[in-house]
N, C-alpha and C positions, 0 to 999 in steps of 0.2 A: 800760227800765228793770228792771236789776236789783234784785229783789224781795231777796231778801238783803240785803243792802245798802243797803238803805231802812231798814231794817226796826233794824239796827246802829244806823245813824246815828242813827232819829230816838229806842230805843230805850237803848240801852247804855253802859253807861259808859265815861270815855275821851275822851281828849284829839283835836285832828287838829294835827299835824306839817306844818307849812307849809317844807314843800323845795323854794322858788317863786325865789330871789332872782335879777335875769335880770343882762342883760347893767352895768347901769348901778352894782346894789350888788353885781358877783359881786367882785371885789377888795377890797373893804373884809371882804364873807365872808370872803375867803381867807387877807388877811392878819391876824387875828382867828384862826382853825383853825391860822394860822402859818406863809404860804403867799405868800410875801411873792410882789412883781411878776418881781422878777429870775430867778421859777423860769419866770415862759412866757413865750412872747411870738407876741403876739395874741391873741385872742379864740377862736381850734380851742383854741388850749392853754388859754387859761384854762377854757375849757370842758372838758376833755379833765378840767384840774384841780380843778374845783366838783363836776363828777360823783364821780370817787373819792371826795368826798369826805360825795358824798351816798351814791355803795356802801355806802361805809365804816357811814355813822351803820345803814341800811334796810339790812342783813343782819349788823348786832350782834347777836346776839341778845339784847340788853334790848329789842331793836325789835320788839313784837308785838302783835297784834289784840287782846292780852288787856288791855292799857294805850291804848294809840295809834284811836282810834278810824279815823281815816284823816289824809293825808293830800295835799300840795298838791304840784305839780310847774313844772317852767318846764316849756314847750314841747319844748327841747336834752333835759331827761332823757328825754320822756316819749316818742322819737324814738326812744334807744338801751336797752338793756341792760340787766341786775343777773344775774348768774348766768345769763347763758345763756338768760332767757326778757324780752320785750317790760317795760317798768318796770312800767307798773301791773298786769298782769298776775305778779310775780313782786309788785309790794305782795298783792294781794288775792289769789293760789292758796297763794304759799312762806305770807306772813305773818298772812295776814289782814286787813286794814290798805281803807279803803276808798280808789280815786283818784283824785281831783280834778285839775284843772287851768287853771292862772295863763294867760286870755284877753286880759286889757286889754295894750295899751304903751304905759303909760305916763301919768303923766299933760298935760295942757294947764297952762299959762299961769295964773296964779292974775287971778281974776277975781269981783267979791262976794264979794272975803273967802273964797273956794270952789277948790279945784282939782278939775273934772270932768273924767273922761277923753278922752283921746287921738281922735281914729280908727280903728275896731281893723278895716282893709280887712282880705279876704279871712277872715272869721271865719264865715261858712258853711260851707266851706270846711273851718277847723280843726275846723269842732266837727263836722262830718263823718267827718272819720281820728277824733277823739280817742272819739266813738262807734264806729267800729268797731278803735280800742284799747281797750275794756272800760273807760271813762273810765265814772266817776261822774257828777258837777260841772262847775264853774268856780269860781273864785275872782279878782275882778276889784275895785280899788281907786280909791275919789277920797279926796280929802281937805280937810275941813271949817278951818277958821282963828280964826275969828267966829264971834257970834251975830246976820248976817243972812241975812233969810228968803228974797230972790235967790237968796242960793248956795247954801242948802238946798237948796231943792225945784231946783233948778240940777241939782245933785251926785243929787239923790232921783228927779228921775226919770228921767235918763239910764239905771240902775242896771235902774233897772225897764222904763224901754224895750228895753232891751239886757238883761236880764233876761226877757223876755216871748220873743224870738228866744230867746233859750238853753236852753229850758224846750221850745218848739216840737221845734227837735232833742230832745229829747228827753233833756238833762243838767238836774239840779237847779242851782241859779246859789248862787254865796255873792256874795251883797250886801256889799261892804265900805265903805260911807260913814265913811272915819276920822274921828274929832275928834282934832284936835293935842292933844296934850298938856299940853301948852304957850300953849296961849290963855290967856289973860285974861278969857274970858267961854266957858269951857270951858263948868259946868254951864247956862247960859242956852245955847248952841244947842245941851244936847242935847233940852232942851228941846224946841225946833223941830225938832231932827229927828226924836223920839217921834213927836210928834204926826203932821211928816207918811210915815214911816215902817210908823202906822197905818192909815193913810187909802188910800198904793197898794196895804198889807197885804190888808187888806177888800177892796177891786175884786177881788180874784184869785179863779179858778172853783174849783169844790170840789175839781177834779183835778189846780187849779197848786200846786203845793211850791216854794218859796225857803229857803234859810240865809240867816244875819247874819252878820257881823261886824263885833264896833262894841268901839270903844273902852269901857275901862273904865270906868264913868261914876265923876259925882265921889257921889251916890246910890245905896246899896247897895240892888241889887235894881228899879230904878229901871226896867229894861225886861220888869218883869216881864206884863205884858203879852203884850209879844209871843213872853215865852217860849212862854208857854200858849195862845197863836195853832194853832188847825190847822192852818194854810198854812205854820207855818213850822217844817219840820224839826228844825233847830237853834238856837240863837244861843250863838254863839259871837266869844271875846273875842280881841283883838289886845293883842300886851305891848306896842309905839305906842311907846318910851324908858325904860319902866321894867326895872328889875332883876328878876333874877328870883325876886328876892322880893319887892320888891314887886309884882308883876305877883300870886305868888301864893297874898297877903296881899289884893289888892282882890278879886281873883277866887271866892273862898273864902267871902268875902260875898255875891257874885251867886248866887244859891239856883237850881239848876239855867240858866244859863250854866259853859259849858266852855273850855275854853281853845285860840286855834291860832296860835301861838308858833314865831317862828321862832329871832330870836336869845338870845333867853329859852331857847328848847331848846340851842344848842349851846351855848352859853356856858361856857368851862372845856375843850371838846374842842381838841385839839390837833396838830398831823397825827403830830410825835414822841414823842407819846406812844406806848407798846406798848400789842400788840392789849387785855392787860390790866388796863392804868391807863380807855385809854376808854372800853371796856365798863362798866367798873367808872364810870368818869364820868357816864357818859346814866345808866345803871339807875338811877344815886341824881337826877337831873334827870327823867330821865322819870315816877320815883314822886310825886316832890316836885309838877310838873304834873297829876299825878292824882289824885294825894288834894284838890290843890284844885279841878278839878273837879269832884267827888264831893259837894259840898257842895247 
């Protein structure tokens, strides 16, 4: 594990840029960016287009480690290059941004008001490749819909089980048990989630570290005990469908929690913008998210 990256994640201000839209969410992300489905044909061309978008974001003068602590990559992005460097090496060596990799393969069908992750075939091989490409950590997402203890525990137990596999490979897992922001039982589900997260985190050894990516809670500083936990490098917040303005407002009420926004980061960016317009927009977005993350 890279100690310099470890220290940056644990101690520095900044947020995590989520650049990890997968095959399922890529067409929507491209459309919002102004690239219609008529502009590409098939998955290969689609991934070329989204890599162009991500490259434009990563190479922007505004995108640096001064305000951005880390970036989460899709596997296809990790395997590509940016400005002549492997993507992860470009992020760290050129921009000072810590690279993470999305490793999940999407969600299983809903059961007990929750969706655990689908099986992740070939995970050990993927983790080996990630280590070889100088990736620091991983990210994987599950979803909780209602305050159902069986569903909440299934999500958390699976996250930590795979998290141990990731730790053993020499990486730091970002555990993401998202609570649906539209849930009629959001606050109640968060109570169950916090209890389960604390129980599993307390069972970690002194040399085992995780990060948590959580939905912005109904109660300010609800996850303070996890923010302060010695085995938790950082608690980051997902925007979960909130607008950037709403997400930033909620985030600023949660001390020590920092952003890990995807849609809220790219909001307002367009393929049709000139470089000056694009860079001005992303600079403004980065600053607003950075400010909200510093509370």
